C-alpha positions in Angstrom: 34.1 55.0 -143.2 30.8 56.6 -142.1 29.0 55.0 -139.2 25.8 52.9 -140.1 23.6 55.5 -138.5 24.8 58.2 -141.1 24.5 56.0 -143.8 20.9 55.2 -143.0 20.1 58.9 -142.7 21.8 59.8 -145.8 19.9 57.1 -147.9 16.6 58.3 -146.3 17.1 62.0 -147.1 18.1 60.8 -150.8 14.6 59.2 -151.0 11.3 61.4 -151.1 9.4 60.5 -147.6 6.4 58.2 -148.2 3.3 59.9 -147.8 2.0 59.5 -144.0 4.9 57.8 -143.0 6.1 58.7 -139.4 9.9 58.0 -138.7 10.9 57.8 -134.9 14.2 57.6 -133.6 14.9 55.5 -130.5 17.6 55.2 -128.2 18.0 51.4 -128.2 16.6 48.5 -130.0 13.7 46.5 -128.1 14.7 43.1 -126.6 11.5 41.6 -127.4 7.9 42.5 -128.3 6.2 39.6 -126.4 4.6 41.3 -123.1 5.0 38.1 -121.2 8.8 38.4 -121.6 9.7 42.5 -121.7 11.8 44.0 -119.1 12.9 47.0 -120.8 11.6 50.5 -121.5 12.0 50.6 -125.0 10.0 47.5 -125.6 7.2 49.4 -124.0 7.7 52.3 -126.2 7.4 50.2 -129.4 4.5 47.8 -128.2 2.6 51.0 -127.8 2.2 50.8 -131.5 1.0 47.3 -131.7 -0.5 46.1 -128.1 -3.1 48.1 -126.5 -3.9 47.2 -122.8 -7.0 46.8 -120.7 -6.4 49.9 -119.0 -4.3 53.1 -119.8 -3.1 56.0 -118.0 -3.7 59.7 -119.2 -1.1 62.7 -118.7 -2.1 63.0 -115.1 -1.7 59.2 -114.4 -5.4 58.9 -114.3 -6.4 55.3 -115.2 -8.7 55.4 -118.2 -10.4 52.7 -120.3 -8.8 51.2 -123.3 -9.6 47.8 -124.0 -11.6 47.7 -120.9 -14.6 50.2 -120.6 -14.8 49.8 -116.7 -13.7 48.0 -113.7 -14.8 47.7 -110.1 -13.6 46.3 -106.8 -15.7 43.7 -104.8 -16.7 45.0 -101.3 -14.1 43.2 -99.6 -11.4 44.1 -102.0 -10.8 40.3 -103.2 -12.1 40.5 -106.4 -11.9 43.0 -109.6 -14.4 42.8 -112.2 -13.5 44.2 -115.6 -16.2 45.1 -118.5 -14.6 44.7 -121.9 -15.2 46.8 -125.1 -17.3 45.4 -127.6 -16.3 44.6 -131.1 -12.5 44.5 -130.6 -10.5 42.4 -133.0 -6.9 41.0 -133.0 -4.8 41.6 -135.8 -5.2 38.1 -137.0 -8.8 38.5 -136.9 -9.7 36.7 -133.9 -12.1 38.4 -131.3 -11.0 39.9 -128.3 -13.5 38.6 -125.5 -13.5 37.7 -122.0 -12.1 34.1 -122.7 -9.2 35.8 -124.7 -8.5 38.0 -121.7 -8.5 34.9 -119.3 -6.2 33.0 -121.5 -3.7 36.2 -121.6 -3.8 36.5 -117.8 -3.3 32.6 -117.3 0.0 32.9 -119.9 1.2 35.7 -118.0 0.9 34.1 -114.6 2.6 31.0 -115.7 6.5 30.3 -116.4 8.6 31.8 -118.4 6.6 35.1 -118.0 8.2 38.1 -116.5 4.6 39.0 -115.5 4.3 36.4 -112.8 5.3 38.7 -109.6 3.2 41.4 -110.8 0.1 39.1 -111.0 0.8 37.3 -107.9 -2.0 38.3 -106.1 -4.4 37.0 -108.7 -5.4 33.3 -107.5 -8.2 32.9 -110.4 -9.5 34.4 -113.4 -13.1 33.8 -114.4 -15.3 34.5 -117.3 -18.6 36.0 -116.1 -20.0 36.5 -119.7 -18.6 37.2 -123.1 -17.5 40.8 -122.3 -17.0 40.3 -118.5 -13.8 39.0 -116.7 -13.4 38.8 -112.9 -10.1 38.4 -111.2 -10.2 36.8 -107.7 -7.5 37.7 -105.5 -5.6 36.1 -102.6 -5.4 39.5 -100.9 -6.6 43.2 -101.6 -4.0 44.8 -104.0 -4.6 48.3 -105.1 -1.4 48.2 -107.4 -3.2 45.6 -109.7 -4.7 48.3 -111.8 -1.4 49.8 -112.6 -0.1 46.4 -113.7 -3.2 46.2 -116.1 -2.3 49.7 -117.3 1.2 48.1 -118.2 2.5 45.0 -119.8 0.1 42.7 -117.6 -2.6 44.3 -119.4 -1.4 43.9 -122.8 -3.7 41.4 -124.6 -2.3 39.3 -127.7 -4.2 36.7 -129.6 -4.5 33.3 -127.8 -4.4 31.9 -131.3 -1.2 33.4 -132.2 0.4 32.9 -128.7 -0.3 29.1 -129.1 0.7 28.8 -132.7 3.6 30.9 -132.9 5.3 30.3 -129.6 8.8 32.0 -129.3 8.1 33.7 -132.8 5.6 36.1 -131.0 8.6 37.8 -129.6 9.2 39.4 -133.0 5.7 38.9 -134.7 3.5 40.2 -131.9 -0.4 39.9 -132.8 -2.2 42.3 -130.6 -5.1 44.5 -130.6 -3.4 47.9 -131.0 -3.4 50.7 -134.0 -0.6 49.2 -135.8 0.4 45.7 -136.9 4.0 44.8 -137.3 5.4 44.4 -140.9 9.0 44.1 -140.5 11.9 43.9 -137.6 15.4 44.0 -138.7 17.4 44.0 -135.6 19.3 47.1 -134.8 18.0 48.6 -137.9 14.3 49.3 -138.1 11.1 48.2 -137.0 7.9 48.7 -139.5 4.2 48.8 -138.5 1.2 49.6 -140.8 -2.1 50.7 -139.7 -4.5 48.2 -138.5 -7.6 48.9 -140.7 -10.0 47.0 -138.1 -8.8 48.8 -135.2 -11.6 49.6 -132.7 -10.5 53.2 -132.4 -9.6 53.6 -136.0 -10.8 57.2 -136.1 -7.8 58.4 -134.0 -5.1 56.8 -136.2 -4.3 58.8 -139.3 -0.7 58.0 -140.1 -0.6 54.9 -142.4 2.9 53.6 -141.5 5.3 54.0 -138.6 8.9 53.2 -138.4 11.0 53.0 -135.3 15.0 53.3 -136.1 17.1 52.4 -133.1 20.3 54.7 -132.8 21.9 55.1 -129.4 23.9 58.1 -130.3 22.1 61.2 -129.1 23.9 63.3 -131.6 23.1 61.1 -134.5 19.6 61.1 -133.6 19.2 64.8 -133.2 21.0 65.3 -137.0 18.4 63.2 -138.3 15.6 65.1 -136.7 17.2 68.5 -138.0 17.7 66.9 -141.6 14.1 65.9 -141.5 14.7 62.3 -141.6 13.0 61.6 -138.4 9.7 63.3 -137.4 10.0 62.4 -133.6 12.9 61.3 -131.5 13.1 60.3 -128.0 15.1 61.3 -125.1 16.8 64.4 -126.2 19.9 65.1 -124.4 19.8 67.8 -121.9 22.6 69.3 -123.6 20.7 69.6 -126.8 17.6 71.1 -125.7 18.7 74.6 -126.7 19.3 73.3 -130.2 15.8 71.9 -130.7 14.3 75.2 -128.8 16.2 77.5 -131.3 15.2 75.5 -134.5 11.8 77.0 -136.0 11.1 73.9 -137.9 11.2 71.6 -134.5 9.3 71.7 -131.3 10.4 70.4 -128.0 8.0 68.4 -125.8 8.5 67.7 -122.2 7.1 65.9 -119.2 8.1 65.2 -115.7 8.9 61.5 -115.3 8.2 58.6 -113.1 11.5 57.5 -113.7 14.4 57.9 -111.5 18.2 57.2 -111.2 19.3 55.5 -107.7 22.5 54.3 -106.3 22.1 50.9 -105.3 24.2 49.8 -102.2 24.8 46.1 -101.6 24.4 45.8 -97.7 23.9 41.8 -97.6 25.4 40.0 -100.5 28.9 39.2 -101.4 30.3 42.6 -101.5 28.5 43.7 -98.4 31.4 42.7 -96.5 33.0 46.0 -97.6 33.0 48.9 -95.3 30.3 50.6 -97.1 27.9 47.7 -97.4 28.5 46.7 -93.6 28.5 50.2 -91.9 25.3 52.3 -91.7 27.3 55.4 -90.5 29.6 55.3 -93.8 26.5 55.2 -96.0 25.2 58.1 -94.3 28.5 59.7 -94.6 28.4 58.8 -98.5 25.1 60.6 -98.9 26.0 63.7 -96.8 28.9 64.1 -99.2 26.8 64.4 -102.3 24.7 67.7 -103.4 21.8 66.6 -105.6 21.3 69.9 -107.0 25.0 70.3 -108.1 24.7 66.8 -109.8 21.9 68.0 -111.6 23.3 71.4 -112.7 26.6 69.9 -113.9 25.5 66.7 -115.5 22.2 68.0 -117.0 22.1 71.6 -117.1 19.6 71.7 -114.3 16.8 69.8 -116.6 16.1 67.0 -114.1 14.6 67.0 -110.6 16.7 66.6 -107.6 15.3 63.7 -105.3 16.0 61.5 -102.6 13.0 59.2 -102.9 11.3 56.9 -105.3 8.3 59.1 -105.4 8.9 62.6 -106.9 8.6 65.8 -104.9 5.1 67.4 -105.3 3.3 63.8 -105.7 0.7 62.4 -103.5 3.0 59.7 -101.9 6.1 61.7 -101.6 7.0 61.5 -97.9 7.4 65.2 -97.1 8.8 64.4 -93.5 12.2 63.7 -95.6 13.2 66.6 -97.5 16.2 66.8 -99.9 19.1 66.4 -97.8 21.8 69.0 -97.7 25.2 68.5 -98.3 27.2 68.6 -94.9 30.9 67.6 -95.6 32.0 68.2 -92.3 29.6 65.7 -90.8 30.5 63.4 -93.6 34.2 63.6 -92.9 33.6 63.1 -89.2 31.4 60.0 -89.8 34.4 58.6 -91.7 37.0 59.4 -89.3 34.9 57.8 -86.3 34.5 54.6 -88.7 38.2 53.8 -88.1 38.5 52.9 -91.7 40.8 55.6 -92.7 40.2 56.2 -96.4 37.3 54.1 -97.6 37.8 52.2 -101.1 34.3 51.7 -102.9 34.1 50.0 -106.1 31.4 51.8 -108.3 29.7 49.8 -111.1 28.0 51.8 -113.9 26.9 51.1 -117.3 28.5 52.6 -120.5 25.9 55.6 -121.1 28.1 58.7 -121.0 25.6 60.4 -119.0 26.0 57.8 -116.3 29.9 58.4 -116.6 29.6 62.0 -116.1 27.4 61.5 -112.9 29.7 59.1 -111.6 32.9 61.4 -112.0 30.8 64.0 -110.2 30.0 61.7 -107.2 33.7 60.3 -107.1 34.7 63.9 -106.6 32.4 65.0 -104.0 32.8 61.6 -102.1 36.5 61.9 -102.4 36.5 65.2 -100.5 34.8 63.3 -97.5 37.2 60.4 -97.5 36.0 57.9 -100.1 38.3 56.4 -102.7 35.6 55.8 -105.5 37.0 53.5 -108.1 34.5 53.6 -111.4 34.2 50.5 -113.3 32.5 50.8 -116.8 30.7 48.0 -118.2 28.2 47.1 -120.8 24.5 46.7 -119.9 24.3 43.0 -120.1 27.4 42.5 -117.9 26.2 45.1 -115.4 22.7 43.3 -114.9 24.4 39.8 -114.6 26.7 41.2 -112.0 24.2 42.9 -110.0 21.7 39.7 -110.1 24.3 37.8 -108.4 25.3 40.4 -105.8 28.6 40.9 -107.3 28.7 44.8 -106.8 29.2 47.1 -104.1 27.8 50.1 -105.5 25.8 50.8 -108.7 24.0 53.5 -110.6 20.6 52.2 -111.8 17.6 53.5 -113.6 13.8 52.8 -112.9 11.3 53.9 -115.6 8.8 54.6 -113.0 5.1 53.5 -112.6 1.9 54.8 -112.0 1.4 53.3 -108.8 3.6 53.9 -105.7 4.1 50.3 -104.9 5.8 49.5 -108.2 8.5 52.6 -107.4 9.0 51.6 -103.9 8.5 47.9 -103.1 10.5 46.7 -105.9 13.6 48.0 -104.3 13.0 47.4 -100.7 10.7 44.8 -100.0 12.4 41.5 -99.2 11.3 39.9 -102.4 11.3 43.0 -104.6 12.4 41.8 -108.0 15.2 44.6 -108.5 16.3 44.4 -104.8 19.6 43.0 -105.9 21.3 43.6 -102.6 18.6 41.6 -100.8 18.1 44.4 -98.1 15.4 42.9 -96.0 13.3 44.4 -93.2 10.1 42.3 -92.0 8.6 45.1 -90.3 8.8 47.2 -93.7 7.2 44.4 -95.6 4.4 44.4 -93.3 3.7 48.2 -93.9 3.8 47.9 -97.6 1.5 44.9 -97.4 -1.0 47.2 -95.7 -0.5 49.8 -98.3 -1.4 47.5 -101.0 -4.4 46.3 -99.3 -6.2 49.7 -99.5 -7.4 51.9 -102.3 -7.6 55.0 -100.0 -5.2 57.5 -101.3 -4.6 59.1 -98.0 -4.2 55.9 -96.2 -1.9 54.7 -98.7 0.2 57.8 -98.4 0.6 57.6 -94.7 1.7 54.0 -94.7 4.4 54.6 -97.5 5.8 57.6 -95.4 6.0 55.0 -92.4 8.0 52.8 -95.0 10.3 55.7 -95.9 11.0 56.3 -92.1 12.5 52.8 -92.1 14.4 52.3 -95.6 15.4 56.1 -96.2 17.6 55.9 -92.9 19.0 52.4 -93.7 20.2 53.7 -96.8 20.4 50.5 -98.9 19.5 53.0 -102.0 20.5 56.6 -102.3 17.8 58.1 -104.7 19.3 60.9 -106.7 17.1 62.6 -109.3 14.0 62.1 -111.3 14.1 62.3 -115.0 12.2 64.5 -117.3 11.3 63.3 -120.7 12.4 65.2 -123.7 11.1 64.5 -127.0 12.1 66.5 -130.5 9.6 66.8 -133.2 9.0 68.2 -136.4 6.7 71.1 -136.6 4.7 69.1 -139.1 3.9 66.4 -136.5 0.9 67.4 -134.1 -1.4 65.7 -131.7 1.6 64.7 -129.3 0.6 64.4 -125.7 3.7 64.1 -123.4 3.1 61.2 -120.7 5.0 60.9 -117.6 5.4 57.4 -118.3 7.9 58.4 -121.3 5.5 56.8 -123.9 4.1 58.7 -126.8 0.8 57.3 -127.9 0.3 57.3 -131.5 -3.4 57.7 -131.4 -4.1 61.4 -132.3 -1.0 62.0 -134.0 -1.2 64.1 -137.4 1.6 64.5 -140.0 1.3 67.2 -142.5 3.0 66.7 -146.1 
């Protein structure tokens, strides 16, 4: 019997494509389309169709207007005043005004919202006039702009939030270019153009269908067959296939996202040698060759990196270059620990690429004296275990954000929301706090470099590589602008018949 994905592709090919229908292959199905509850990257990909934000980022990570036309900080840094775009309408016909923004931000600041931590510095939201809202802060917080350029800045209709409750997760009512028509879990999400969209001239395609298919090969096959006009996350091993097909185009962008090894240094499994001994963590890092991992696992397509900020970016700490593998020193450190060969339990998800990386790490670390046992589990179980601190070493991903604080503090601050091992250094928290309190780029870069001088030698995390985003597209689809956040904006896309 053929897999469901092949059956879907065959049926789609048997029926002529509707005019101006764009089919997009996704790696996974969203978990929710309610911005207050979303935590997954694929949610953000799909919500770009339906939920505009107060602020967006361009392809160079500059903050640009979307639902807001402008913003300004108070002289003391304790307020942010936002001017809204006139004439914006939610999908249910309700107006988007300052009161709607206030209600959205208050909703995000209260349980059960996952945006509470992101908006923690906001102590009050005040309507100044119908198109102006002021956020009063408990302390200066430069990263707030980046939060408002993500899910905390996605505006939903207050009326729909009030009346739909939990149903908003599957029937979002926002102010984006498309409105949702249908969501069949694990099968398809269907959107139609919103005719009252504020930027209607930028939206030409009438209908967008997202089809979640986890298998990279199946997504690529659908693209080659013409069933999909766009597919996300082309595998590095398939890049040559797309480049060699005259009917297809490959789009790519350096990514904000990265893969990181989380070492549990303080909870549960921290009683193991790797978690409790900094010298063994140093030895483990010295056993790795990030460039070889990138070459073997990804045909050299990604960017070897040892920090949460990518090489060449404004907040990369140049004083800490990519470490060179030093097997002799790694062996010596293991020997002086007195632990003999060191057992390490390595928890990973079920992604085949993660398994490939884990096996390379297993082999490299094995040469230095580590006996790495790989434990593969599905995503929900992995998340449950690391949330409880029930792990020793795990390979994790972060999709990245435009502000450095959301790439750094989330892991290493005492209250970082993905600081699963609860690594905590008060001096580091003080430095991170000062970095958040200024909008001066040079000052922030210096402070984040000071922070790196604390958390990188401590090694609660070993950052491995920054990703690149790869999209395959039909040659008939134009107007694609790759962004480092991995999200294709639908505005400006054109599809030839």
